[in-house]
C-alpha positions, 0 to 999 in steps of 0.5 A: 794323465793323457794316456793317448798322448803318452801311448802314442809317443811310446808307439812312435818311439818303439816304431822308430826303434824297430824300423832302425833295427830292421834297416840295419838288420837287412844290411847285416851278414847273418843268414836269411832265415835268422833275418826273417825270424828277427823281423817277425819277432820285432814286428810281433813286439810292436803288435804286443806294444799296441795291445798293451797301450790300448789296454792301458788307455781303456783301463785308465778311461774306465777308472777316471770316467766311470763315475763321471757325467759322461757315462749314463747312471743306472736308475733304480727300478721301481716296481708298481706292484709293491 
């Protein structure tokens, strides 16, 4: 599974949705304080989305490539003393 492609697509879609909501929010009739709070909330959600996608990608990478030839294998330590 290509988590980079899926995660990147999810980020672009969520970023576009946040941009659309923010552009509509700026032309709305609600108070400036509520606009600012909603803006902070939506941008915070976008940051959380990036963190979740990166964590998912890292876990998937570790799971799929830990026993692969891409990561070095630890050699057993051989003692000369006995």
